N, CA, C and O of each residue as an XYZ file, in Angstrom:
852
protein
N     -70.051     31.363     92.499
C     -68.826     31.794     91.828
C     -68.814     31.357     90.372
O     -68.461     32.141     89.490
N     -69.207     30.073     90.106
C     -69.235     29.572     88.737
C     -70.243     30.350     87.916
O     -70.004     30.644     86.744
N     -71.386     30.689     88.538
C     -72.424     31.448     87.843
C     -71.912     32.836     87.473
O     -72.203     33.348     86.392
N     -71.142     33.440     88.386
C     -70.575     34.765     88.125
C     -69.598     34.708     86.955
O     -69.598     35.602     86.108
N     -68.759     33.663     86.897
C     -67.788     33.526     85.819
C     -68.494     33.355     84.476
O     -68.063     33.917     83.469
N     -69.589     32.572     84.461
C     -70.330     32.366     83.217
C     -70.961     33.668     82.751
O     -70.973     33.964     81.556
N     -71.486     34.447     83.692
C     -72.099     35.727     83.332
C     -71.042     36.691     82.820
O     -71.299     37.472     81.904
N     -69.857     36.638     83.408
C     -68.760     37.507     82.945
C     -68.353     37.140     81.530
O     -68.135     38.020     80.697
N     -68.248     35.821     81.247
C     -67.887     35.400     79.895
C     -68.941     35.836     78.893
O     -68.619     36.257     77.782
N     -70.220     35.730     79.297
C     -71.300     36.177     78.416
C     -71.191     37.681     78.172
O     -71.426     38.149     77.058
N     -70.835     38.437     79.212
C     -70.673     39.888     79.076
C     -69.536     40.218     78.121
O     -69.659     41.132     77.306
N     -68.432     39.487     78.213
C     -67.297     39.725     77.322
C     -67.677     39.417     75.873
O     -67.304     40.156     74.962
N     -68.419     38.326     75.660
C     -68.848     37.974     74.305
C     -69.755     39.055     73.735
O     -69.632     39.434     72.570
N     -70.665     39.545     74.568
C     -71.573     40.590     74.110
C     -70.809     41.882     73.834
O     -71.118     42.609     72.889
N     -69.812     42.158     74.664
C     -68.995     43.362     74.472
C     -68.236     43.299     73.149
O     -68.127     44.303     72.445
N     -67.709     42.114     72.810
C     -67.013     41.934     71.532
C     -67.973     42.203     70.383
O     -67.639     42.921     69.441
N     -69.161     41.627     70.464
C     -70.169     41.844     69.419
C     -70.524     43.322     69.311
O     -70.619     43.864     68.210
N     -70.721     43.974     70.459
C     -71.102     45.391     70.481
C     -70.025     46.254     69.825
O     -70.329     47.147     69.034
N     -68.772     45.979     70.160
C     -67.670     46.755     69.590
C     -67.595     46.578     68.073
O     -67.459     47.551     67.332
N     -67.685     45.332     67.623
C     -67.587     45.072     66.185
C     -68.755     45.685     65.429
O     -68.592     46.163     64.306
N     -69.941     45.673     66.050
C     -71.110     46.266     65.411
C     -70.997     47.789     65.328
O     -71.676     48.424     64.521
N     -70.139     48.367     66.163
C     -69.984     49.817     66.185
C     -68.663     50.280     65.574
O     -68.158     51.353     65.901
N     -68.117     49.463     64.689
C     -66.970     49.888     63.891
C     -65.596     49.637     64.478
O     -64.596     50.072     63.906
N     -65.521     48.942     65.611
C     -64.223     48.613     66.198
C     -63.728     47.272     65.638
O     -64.527     46.398     65.301
N     -62.428     47.127     65.545
C     -61.818     45.848     65.204
C     -61.270     45.232     66.484
O     -60.410     45.819     67.139
N     -61.757     44.069     66.835
C     -61.283     43.395     68.038
C     -59.983     42.661     67.693
O     -59.990     41.722     66.897
N     -58.884     43.088     68.286
C     -57.570     42.543     67.981
C     -57.200     41.361     68.862
O     -56.478     40.461     68.434
N     -57.694     41.366     70.085
C     -57.323     40.289     71.010
C     -58.300     40.256     72.183
O     -58.991     41.235     72.464
N     -58.342     39.115     72.857
C     -59.205     38.925     74.021
C     -58.372     38.305     75.136
O     -57.595     37.378     74.904
N     -58.544     38.825     76.345
C     -57.797     38.334     77.510
C     -56.289     38.318     77.252
O     -55.616     37.310     77.469
N     -55.784     39.443     76.790
C     -54.345     39.557     76.508
C     -53.571     39.737     77.807
O     -53.880     40.641     78.583
N     -52.564     38.891     78.062
C     -51.756     39.042     79.274
C     -51.004     40.376     79.265
O     -50.523     40.827     78.225
N     -50.916     40.991     80.434
C     -50.178     42.241     80.587
C     -48.940     41.933     81.415
O     -49.036     41.577     82.589
N     -47.777     42.075     80.790
C     -46.524     41.675     81.437
C     -45.587     42.860     81.630
O     -45.536     43.783     80.817
N     -44.848     42.803     82.734
C     -43.761     43.744     82.995
C     -42.535     42.921     83.360
O     -42.554     42.143     84.314
N     -41.463     43.104     82.581
C     -40.249     42.315     82.796
C     -40.542     40.818     82.773
O     -40.048     40.056     83.604
N     -41.370     40.413     81.786
C     -41.748     39.000     81.580
C     -42.562     38.418     82.732
O     -42.721     37.201     82.823
N     -43.075     39.272     83.608
C     -43.928     38.802     84.697
C     -45.358     39.258     84.422
O     -45.616     40.450     84.259
N     -46.284     38.300     84.371
C     -47.680     38.637     84.099
C     -48.310     39.243     85.350
O     -48.396     38.588     86.389
N     -48.750     40.497     85.243
C     -49.315     41.174     86.398
C     -50.826     41.347     86.308
O     -51.489     41.603     87.312
N     -51.365     41.206     85.102
C     -52.801     41.369     84.913
C     -53.134     40.919     83.497
O     -52.292     40.343     82.808
N     -54.360     41.183     83.065
C     -54.694     40.953     81.661
C     -55.702     42.001     81.209
O     -56.390     42.619     82.022
N     -55.774     42.185     79.908
C     -56.715     43.125     79.311
C     -57.846     42.320     78.707
O     -57.615     41.446     77.871
N     -59.067     42.608     79.124
C     -60.211     41.809     78.670
C     -60.324     41.816     77.150
O     -60.446     40.760     76.529
N     -60.284     42.999     76.554
C     -60.401     43.131     75.098
C     -59.447     44.221     74.612
O     -59.365     45.297     75.203
N     -58.737     43.928     73.538
C     -57.942     44.946     72.861
C     -58.647     45.237     71.533
O     -58.820     44.339     70.709
N     -59.046     46.477     71.332
C     -59.805     46.848     70.139
C     -59.219     48.101     69.510
O     -58.549     48.895     70.171
N     -59.487     48.264     68.215
C     -58.958     49.418     67.484
C     -60.050     50.064     66.650
O     -60.897     49.382     66.073
N     -60.018     51.392     66.595
C     -60.947     52.142     65.740
C     -60.291     53.461     65.350
O     -59.787     54.200     66.196
N     -60.309     53.731     64.067
C     -59.747     54.986     63.542
C     -58.300     55.202     63.978
O     -57.890     56.326     64.269
N     -57.534     54.115     64.019
C     -56.125     54.214     64.353
C     -55.818     54.290     65.838
O     -54.651     54.373     66.220
N     -56.847     54.264     66.687
C     -56.662     54.307     68.141
C     -56.895     52.911     68.718
O     -57.910     52.276     68.434
N     -55.949     52.441     69.528
C     -56.070     51.123     70.154
C     -56.545     51.297     71.595
O     -56.007     52.113     72.343
N     -57.560     50.519     71.972
C     -58.178     50.624     73.293
C     -57.909     49.368     74.133
O     -57.949     48.244     73.633
N     -57.635     49.593     75.415
C     -57.608     48.507     76.390
C     -58.958     48.530     77.091
O     -59.264     49.457     77.840
N     -59.760     47.505     76.841
C     -61.145     47.502     77.301
C     -61.319     46.599     78.525
O     -61.002     45.410     78.490
N     -61.824     47.188     79.595
C     -62.162     46.446     80.808
C     -63.664     46.170     80.779
O     -64.463     47.098     80.653
N     -64.053     44.893     80.896
C     -65.468     44.517     80.848
C     -65.956     44.205     82.251
O     -65.328     43.439     82.983
N     -67.082     44.803     82.621
C     -67.670     44.604     83.946
C     -69.066     44.030     83.767
O     -69.898     44.627     83.085
N     -69.335     42.860     84.380
C     -70.647     42.228     84.239
C     -71.735     43.022     84.953
O     -72.903     42.965     84.572
N     -71.349     43.762     85.990
C     -72.312     44.573     86.731
C     -72.036     46.051     86.550
O     -71.714     46.502     85.451
N     -72.164     46.816     87.651
C     -71.926     48.252     87.605
C     -70.428     48.559     87.727
O     -69.724     47.937     88.522
N     -69.963     49.497     86.953
C     -68.577     49.934     87.060
C     -68.444     50.865     88.261
O     -69.209     51.819     88.404
N     -67.460     50.580     89.130
C     -67.219     51.435     90.283
C     -65.865     52.116     90.126
O     -65.230     52.008     89.077
N     -65.426     52.811     91.162
C     -64.157     53.540     91.107
C     -62.987     52.593     90.838
O     -62.088     52.916     90.061
N     -63.000     51.426     91.481
C     -61.911     50.466     91.280
C     -61.838     49.992     89.831
O     -60.751     49.785     89.292
N     -63.009     49.821     89.203
C     -63.049     49.414     87.795
C     -62.371     50.454     86.914
O     -61.585     50.117     86.029
N     -62.683     51.722     87.165
C     -62.105     52.805     86.376
C     -60.594     52.878     86.583
O     -59.836     53.036     85.627
N     -60.166     52.761     87.831
C     -58.728     52.803     88.134
C     -57.988     51.656     87.454
O     -56.918     51.852     86.877
N     -58.567     50.453     87.526
C     -57.937     49.283     86.917
C     -57.804     49.462     85.407
O     -56.770     49.137     84.824
N     -58.854     49.979     84.782
C     -58.829     50.208     83.336
C     -57.746     51.217     82.964
O     -57.035     51.040     81.975
N     -57.628     52.264     83.755
C     -56.636     53.319     83.499
C     -55.216     52.780     83.648
O     -54.361     53.033     82.799
N     -54.966     52.044     84.717
C     -53.624     51.502     84.974
C     -53.223     50.530     83.868
O     -52.123     50.623     83.323
N     -54.125     49.588     83.534
C     -53.813     48.602     82.495
C     -53.541     49.276     81.154
O     -52.602     48.911     80.446
N     -54.364     50.255     80.814
C     -54.202     50.947     79.537
C     -52.879     51.716     79.488
O     -52.179     51.688     78.476
N     -52.543     52.396     80.573
C     -51.287     53.150     80.623
C     -50.076     52.233     80.482
O     -49.120     52.555     79.776
N     -50.127     51.089     81.158
C     -49.009     50.142     81.086
C     -48.859     49.556     79.686
O     -47.747     49.290     79.230
N     -49.991     49.357     79.007
C     -49.954     48.778     77.659
C     -49.734     49.829     76.583
O     -49.407     49.498     75.443
N     -49.913     51.103     76.944
C     -49.763     52.172     75.973
C     -50.991     52.370     75.101
O     -50.890     52.853     73.973
N     -52.170     51.989     75.637
C     -53.419     52.107     74.887
C     -54.344     53.129     75.546
O     -54.040     53.668     76.610
N     -55.456     53.378     74.904
C     -56.464     54.289     75.449
C     -57.433     53.460     76.304
O     -57.863     52.392     75.867
N     -57.788     53.925     77.515
C     -58.639     53.128     78.405
C     -60.123     53.217     78.060
O     -60.635     54.269     77.678
N     -60.795     52.078     78.209
C     -62.237     52.015     77.998
C     -62.839     50.993     78.952
O     -62.225     49.970     79.255
N     -64.042     51.282     79.418
C     -64.780     50.347     80.263
C     -66.137     50.081     79.617
O     -66.829     51.008     79.196
N     -66.504     48.816     79.544
C     -67.837     48.434     79.085
C     -68.527     47.732     80.246
O     -68.025     46.733     80.761
N     -69.678     48.258     80.656
C     -70.338     47.734     81.848
C     -71.853     47.840     81.732
O     -72.387     48.408     80.780
N     -72.524     47.280     82.726
C     -73.979     47.356     82.772
C     -74.433     48.756     83.149
O     -75.503     49.215     82.748
N     -73.601     49.416     83.924
C     -73.903     50.761     84.383
C     -72.692     51.331     85.081
O     -71.643     50.689     85.131
N     -72.821     52.530     85.623
C     -71.705     53.164     86.310
C     -72.241     53.998     87.461
O     -73.212     54.739     87.301
N     -71.603     53.877     88.630
C     -72.087     54.661     89.764
C     -71.560     56.096     89.683
O     -70.694     56.401     88.862
N     -72.083     56.961     90.531
C     -71.807     58.392     90.427
C     -70.329     58.721     90.603
O     -69.770     59.506     89.836
N     -69.690     58.119     91.618
C     -68.271     58.397     91.867
C     -67.409     57.934     90.697
O     -66.466     58.619     90.300
N     -67.740     56.764     90.151
C     -66.979     56.232     89.026
C     -67.142     57.124     87.798
O     -66.206     57.304     87.020
N     -68.335     57.677     87.637
C     -68.581     58.568     86.502
C     -67.699     59.820     86.596
O     -67.160     60.289     85.593
N     -67.565     60.343     87.801
C     -66.745     61.543     88.014
C     -65.282     61.256     87.723
O     -64.621     62.018     87.016
N     -64.775     60.151     88.272
C     -63.350     59.849     88.113
C     -63.035     59.427     86.682
O     -61.918     59.644     86.212
N     -64.001     58.825     85.976
C     -63.756     58.433     84.585
C     -63.514     59.664     83.717
O     -62.672     59.642     82.820
N     -64.256     60.737     83.987
C     -64.047     61.994     83.249
C     -62.681     62.583     83.551
O     -61.991     63.067     82.653
N     -62.292     62.541     84.818
C     -61.009     63.107     85.231
C     -59.827     62.340     84.640
O     -58.818     62.934     84.260
N     -59.963     61.014     84.568
C     -58.861     60.178     84.110
C     -58.900     59.919     82.606
O     -57.977     59.322     82.050
N     -59.959     60.364     81.956
C     -60.057     60.164     80.511
C     -60.380     58.747     80.108
O     -59.936     58.273     79.062
N     -61.164     58.060     80.947
C     -61.568     56.689     80.652
C     -62.942     56.706     79.989
O     -63.920     57.155     80.587
N     -63.011     56.224     78.773
C     -64.299     56.168     78.069
C     -65.136     55.023     78.630
O     -64.633     53.915     78.814
N     -66.410     55.288     78.902
C     -67.298     54.282     79.476
C     -68.485     54.046     78.539
O     -69.165     54.988     78.131
N     -68.720     52.786     78.210
C     -69.867     52.397     77.390
C     -70.785     51.541     78.254
O     -70.350     50.545     78.833
N     -72.050     51.929     78.341
C     -73.028     51.183     79.127
C     -73.847     50.315     78.183
O     -74.486     50.817     77.258
N     -73.821     49.006     78.425
C     -74.545     48.069     77.574
C     -76.033     48.061     77.902
O     -76.414     48.359     79.034
N     -76.879     47.725     76.933
C     -78.328     47.627     77.180
C     -78.637     46.556     78.211
O     -77.952     45.535     78.280
N     -79.677     46.791     79.020
C     -80.055     45.843     80.066
C     -80.585     44.527     79.515
O     -80.726     43.561     80.264
N     -80.881     44.471     78.218
C     -81.443     43.249     77.654
C     -80.500     42.061     77.837
O     -80.933     40.910     77.904
N     -79.196     42.365     77.917
C     -78.218     41.304     78.110
C     -78.432     40.584     79.429
O     -78.118     39.400     79.551
N     -78.963     41.289     80.415
C     -79.048     40.743     81.768
C     -80.471     40.322     82.128
O     -80.818     40.260     83.308
N     -81.287     40.035     81.131
C     -82.693     39.712     81.372
C     -82.857     38.518     82.298
O     -83.778     38.501     83.115
N     -82.018     37.556     82.196
C     -82.109     36.376     83.051
C     -81.060     35.375     82.636
O     -80.973     35.016     81.462
N     -80.267     34.924     83.577
C     -79.144     34.059     83.222
C     -79.615     32.737     82.649
O     -79.042     32.255     81.671
N     -80.645     32.137     83.233
C     -81.133     30.851     82.737
C     -81.677     30.973     81.322
O     -81.427     30.109     80.481
N     -82.428     32.051     81.052
C     -82.946     32.272     79.700
C     -81.803     32.480     78.715
O     -81.827     31.964     77.597
N     -80.813     33.233     79.142
C     -79.653     33.485     78.290
C     -78.911     32.188     77.987
O     -78.533     31.935     76.844
N     -78.705     31.368     79.015
C     -77.998     30.102     78.838
C     -78.744     29.192     77.867
O     -78.132     28.558     77.007
N     -80.068     29.130     78.007
C     -80.874     28.302     77.115
C     -80.780     28.804     75.675
O     -80.635     28.009     74.746
N     -80.863     30.115     75.492
C     -80.800     30.692     74.153
C     -79.445     30.423     73.499
O     -79.374     30.131     72.306
N     -78.374     30.523     74.284
C     -77.032     30.268     73.767
C     -76.886     28.819     73.339
O     -76.324     28.532     72.282
N     -77.396     27.897     74.166
C     -77.323     26.475     73.829
C     -78.049     26.174     72.532
O     -77.532     25.457     71.675
N     -79.249     26.724     72.387
C     -80.024     26.492     71.167
C     -79.301     27.053     69.950
O     -79.295     26.439     68.883
N     -78.696     28.216     70.117
C     -77.957     28.829     69.007
C     -76.755     27.975     68.613
O     -76.439     27.850     67.430
N     -76.084     27.385     69.607
C     -74.933     26.522     69.338
C     -75.370     25.269     68.591
O     -74.730     24.858     67.624
N     -76.482     24.655     69.054
C     -76.990     23.458     68.379
C     -77.323     23.756     66.920
O     -76.967     22.988     66.026
N     -78.005     24.873     66.685
C     -78.385     25.256     65.320
C     -77.155     25.496     64.459
O     -77.109     25.088     63.298
N     -76.145     26.170     65.046
C     -74.926     26.461     64.295
C     -74.208     25.185     63.899
O     -73.805     25.026     62.747
N     -74.044     24.265     64.861
C     -73.316     23.026     64.583
C     -74.031     22.211     63.507
O     -73.392     21.680     62.598
N     -75.337     22.116     63.611
C     -76.111     21.351     62.635
C     -75.960     21.944     61.235
O     -75.747     21.216     60.266
N     -76.070     23.258     61.138
C     -75.946     23.925     59.847
C     -74.518     23.832     59.311
O     -74.307     23.639     58.113
N     -73.551     23.967     60.197
C     -72.147     23.928     59.794
C     -71.781     22.559     59.235
O     -71.176     22.465     58.167
N     -72.148     21.493     59.954
C     -71.781     20.136     59.553
C     -72.392     19.771     58.201
O     -71.773     19.058     57.411
N     -73.601     20.255     57.935
C     -74.278     19.953     56.677
C     -73.520     20.498     55.469
O     -73.639     19.954     54.371
N     -72.753     21.551     55.655
C     -72.085     22.206     54.527
C     -70.563     22.041     54.548
O     -69.855     22.710     53.795
N     -70.063     21.157     55.404
C     -68.623     20.952     55.480
C     -68.119     20.253     54.217
O     -68.661     19.227     53.806
N     -67.098     20.809     53.623
C     -66.466     20.231     52.438
C     -65.041     19.841     52.816
O     -64.102     20.611     52.616
N     -64.891     18.637     53.366
C     -63.577     18.229     53.872
C     -62.567     18.017     52.749
O     -61.364     18.173     52.956
N     -63.051     17.663     51.565
C     -62.127     17.484     50.440
C     -61.458     18.812     50.112
O     -60.246     18.874     49.907
N     -62.251     19.860     50.065
C     -61.709     21.192     49.790
C     -60.862     21.680     50.960
O     -59.809     22.286     50.766
N     -61.331     21.411     52.174
C     -60.606     21.860     53.368
C     -59.239     21.187     53.471
O     -58.262     21.812     53.885
N     -59.176     19.909     53.093
C     -57.911     19.178     53.182
C     -56.845     19.797     52.286
O     -55.663     19.802     52.630
N     -57.267     20.318     51.139
C     -56.308     20.939     50.222
C     -55.743     22.236     50.785
O     -54.704     22.715     50.330
N     -56.424     22.799     51.770
C     -55.980     24.050     52.385
C     -55.655     23.847     53.873
O     -55.636     24.808     54.642
N     -55.404     22.614     54.265
C     -55.291     22.294     55.689
C     -54.121     23.014     56.355
O     -54.207     23.371     57.530
N     -53.033     23.231     55.624
C     -51.877     23.909     56.217
C     -52.229     25.349     56.584
O     -51.895     25.824     57.669
N     -52.905     26.032     55.670
C     -53.307     27.422     55.926
C     -54.354     27.469     57.035
O     -54.292     28.326     57.917
N     -55.313     26.551     56.990
C     -56.360     26.522     58.012
C     -55.782     26.249     59.395
O     -56.245     26.809     60.389
N     -54.774     25.392     59.455
C     -54.123     25.084     60.734
C     -53.418     26.315     61.285
O     -53.485     26.586     62.483
N     -52.740     27.064     60.411
C     -52.070     28.293     60.843
C     -53.094     29.328     61.302
O     -52.885     30.028     62.293
N     -54.202     29.414     60.570
C     -55.264     30.345     60.951
C     -55.854     29.964     62.303
O     -56.080     30.822     63.156
N     -56.098     28.682     62.490
C     -56.688     28.201     63.747
C     -55.782     28.475     64.943
O     -56.260     28.681     66.059
N     -54.472     28.476     64.702
C     -53.521     28.665     65.797
C     -53.018     30.084     65.979
O     -52.109     30.328     66.772
N     -53.612     31.034     65.240
C     -53.166     32.423     65.321
C     -53.950     33.209     66.363
O     -55.166     33.054     66.476
N     -53.266     34.039     67.113
C     -53.925     34.843     68.149
C     -54.615     36.067     67.555
O     -55.594     36.565     68.110
N     -54.097     36.549     66.423
C     -54.699     37.694     65.743
C     -54.210     37.703     64.292
O     -53.423     36.846     63.888
N     -54.684     38.679     63.518
C     -54.356     38.701     62.099
C     -52.855     38.877     61.851
O     -52.296     38.249     60.952
N     -52.211     39.721     62.638
C     -50.776     39.922     62.486
C     -50.011     38.629     62.750
O     -49.050     38.316     62.048
N     -50.438     37.886     63.758
C     -49.823     36.608     64.080
C     -50.011     35.622     62.919
O     -49.106     34.854     62.593
N     -51.197     35.655     62.303
C     -51.491     34.793     61.153
C     -50.540     35.098     60.001
O     -50.009     34.186     59.366
N     -50.327     36.399     59.732
C     -49.425     36.800     58.662
C     -47.995     36.332     58.941
O     -47.291     35.899     58.028
N     -47.573     36.419     60.195
C     -46.227     35.981     60.571
C     -46.073     34.473     60.395
O     -45.022     33.998     59.966
N     -47.124     33.722     60.726
C     -47.074     32.266     60.554
C     -46.990     31.887     59.075
O     -46.333     30.910     58.713
N     -47.656     32.661     58.230
C     -47.605     32.406     56.785
C     -46.291     32.885     56.178
O     -45.885     32.408     55.118
N     -45.630     33.820     56.840
C     -44.422     34.415     56.291
C     -44.730     35.378     55.165
O     -43.930     35.553     54.246
N     -45.913     36.013     55.242
C     -46.359     36.933     54.205
C     -46.643     38.308     54.795
O     -46.717     38.470     56.013
N     -46.799     39.284     53.927
C     -47.171     40.621     54.370
C     -48.637     40.623     54.782
O     -49.367     39.674     54.497
N     -49.067     41.691     55.453
C     -50.461     41.782     55.859
C     -51.391     41.786     54.639
O     -52.456     41.169     54.653
N     -50.973     42.487     53.597
C     -51.795     42.551     52.380
C     -51.902     41.181     51.717
O     -52.984     40.779     51.290
N     -50.793     40.470     51.630
C     -50.804     39.123     51.032
C     -51.628     38.159     51.873
O     -52.336     37.307     51.336
N     -51.537     38.293     53.172
C     -52.310     37.428     54.074
C     -53.799     37.705     53.949
O     -54.616     36.789     54.041
N     -54.149     38.959     53.740
C     -55.552     39.315     53.538
C     -56.095     38.643     52.288
O     -57.250     38.216     52.258
N     -55.262     38.549     51.252
C     -55.683     37.876     50.019
C     -55.868     36.381     50.251
O     -56.752     35.763     49.659
N     -55.036     35.801     51.109
C     -55.180     34.381     51.445
C     -56.518     34.143     52.143
O     -57.234     33.195     51.822
N     -56.847     35.009     53.098
C     -58.135     34.893     53.787
C     -59.293     35.053     52.810
O     -60.292     34.337     52.890
N     -59.148     35.995     51.894
C     -60.208     36.242     50.909
C     -60.436     34.997     50.054
O     -61.576     34.664     49.730
N     -59.360     34.316     49.694
C     -59.476     33.095     48.891
C     -60.223     32.008     49.663
O     -61.060     31.302     49.101
N     -59.915     31.880     50.948
C     -60.611     30.895     51.780
C     -62.104     31.215     51.856
O     -62.947     30.318     51.843
N     -62.410     32.510     51.935
C     -63.805     32.934     51.989
C     -64.509     32.666     50.661
O     -65.669     32.253     50.644
N     -63.811     32.898     49.553
C     -64.383     32.642     48.236
C     -64.660     31.152     48.030
O     -65.593     30.780     47.318
N     -63.847     30.306     48.656
C     -64.045     28.855     48.561
C     -65.123     28.362     49.518
O     -65.482     27.185     49.502
N     -65.639     29.266     50.355
C     -66.693     28.887     51.282
C     -66.219     28.148     52.515
O     -67.021     27.558     53.238
N     -64.902     28.176     52.761
C     -64.354     27.462     53.919
C     -64.522     28.251     55.211
O     -64.700     27.669     56.281
N     -64.465     29.569     55.112
C     -64.671     30.419     56.280
C     -65.655     31.522     55.898
O     -65.786     31.843     54.717
N     -66.346     32.105     56.872
C     -67.341     33.127     56.562
C     -66.720     34.476     56.252
O     -65.584     34.749     56.640
N     -67.460     35.309     55.558
C     -67.036     36.685     55.309
C     -67.408     37.510     56.530
O     -68.410     38.224     56.542
N     -66.573     37.392     57.558
C     -66.861     38.034     58.844
C     -65.550     38.468     59.483
O     -64.550     38.662     58.793
N     -65.560     38.618     60.797
C     -64.375     39.071     61.525
C     -63.296     37.996     61.545
O     -63.571     36.820     61.305
N     -62.062     38.412     61.834
C     -60.961     37.456     61.927
C     -61.241     36.422     63.008
O     -60.949     35.239     62.835
N     -61.804     36.866     64.112
C     -62.084     35.947     65.223
C     -63.032     34.827     64.790
O     -62.838     33.664     65.143
N     -64.059     35.196     64.022
C     -65.018     34.192     63.565
C     -64.381     33.275     62.529
O     -64.627     32.069     62.526
N     -63.560     33.849     61.648
C     -62.862     33.040     60.650
C     -61.947     32.024     61.335
O     -61.872     30.867     60.922
N     -61.260     32.462     62.374
C     -60.377     31.559     63.124
C     -61.173     30.442     63.779
O     -60.719     29.299     63.832
N     -62.361     30.770     64.278
C     -63.225     29.778     64.909
C     -63.626     28.698     63.904
O     -63.587     27.510     64.221
N     -64.010     29.107     62.699
C     -64.367     28.145     61.660
C     -63.172     27.270     61.296
O     -63.317     26.066     61.088
N     -61.996     27.880     61.222
C     -60.790     27.125     60.882
C     -60.499     26.061     61.939
O     -60.082     24.952     61.608
N     -60.717     26.398     63.205
C     -60.492     25.421     64.278
C     -61.426     24.235     64.129
O     -61.003     23.087     64.270
N     -62.693     24.502     63.845
C     -63.655     23.412     63.694
C     -63.304     22.551     62.488
O     -63.351     21.323     62.560
N     -62.953     23.198     61.381
C     -62.620     22.454     60.169
C     -61.414     21.542     60.368
O     -61.431     20.386     59.947
N     -60.376     22.057     61.006
C     -59.170     21.249     61.193
C     -59.440     20.051     62.102
O     -58.891     18.972     61.882
N     -60.277     20.236     63.115
C     -60.611     19.132     64.025
C     -61.541     18.135     63.350
O     -61.293     16.930     63.373
N     -62.617     18.645     62.747
C     -63.627     17.777     62.151
C     -63.079     17.012     60.954
O     -63.223     15.792     60.881
N     -62.456     17.712     60.022
C     -61.944     17.053     58.822
C     -60.755     16.157     59.147
O     -60.551     15.133     58.495
N     -59.973     16.536     60.147
C     -58.872     15.684     60.579
C     -59.376     14.386     61.169
O     -58.788     13.329     60.943
N     -60.462     14.455     61.924
C     -61.054     13.253     62.528
C     -61.641     12.342     61.462
O     -61.486     11.122     61.530
N     -62.316     12.930     60.477
C     -62.895     12.134     59.394
C     -61.811     11.442     58.577
O     -61.968     10.292     58.167
N     -60.699     12.159     58.342
C     -59.604     11.574     57.576
C     -58.988     10.402     58.324
O     -58.680      9.376     57.718
N     -58.803     10.541     59.634
C     -58.254      9.448     60.427
C     -59.195      8.252     60.441
O     -58.750      7.104     60.421
N     -60.502      8.523     60.475
C     -61.485      7.448     60.491
C     -61.440      6.655     59.185
O     -61.512      5.426     59.199
N     -61.319      7.363     58.048
C     -61.290      6.702     56.741
C     -60.005      5.902     56.549
O     -59.993      4.907     55.824
N     -58.919      6.338     57.199
C     -57.635      5.660     57.030
C     -57.519      4.394     57.856
O     -56.570      3.629     57.682
N     -58.469      4.156     58.754
C     -58.414      2.957     59.599
C     -58.696      1.684     58.790
O     -58.689      0.586     59.345
């Protein structure tokens, strides 16, 4: 069961990367789906492209009829367009996806080459990232922007970030651009920028507390 959950998380991460590489903006991940304030399900990925918002169901294995139905129901309840990203799709699911208007994207099999190999590669990538990140951390500069970085780290999406700042979307975009120009966050997706902000607030906050002792 734990192995299945890890493979599912890896599939969701790969799906996010795939969507962003193909021109989609990932707005949210694992968004709760509520009716009358009662959580009845969740949407794996909420993405947007060309003004259309998609409710994306991610399947680590083959998409079956139940997968297609679940994607359709969740999307209809949320008011989005349904999409399924999976390793493959069986014949019955393919037929019903056409009938229900559910877009299906089949990911390359390279993702599923081997769980142990994938886990090892991910670990090595994390080690390399942390080492490179720590070498270039500028806590003095980060501290001067700590309020903005904290709001960024705690935002669920870009709109939420703008609301926390009390600024318009355009003004908030300029704030992000300034952070990128200062080298505090990468020139990448909002999700990645938020990830950097979380690390900076934790790391620089810990260093500041250590120096104050």
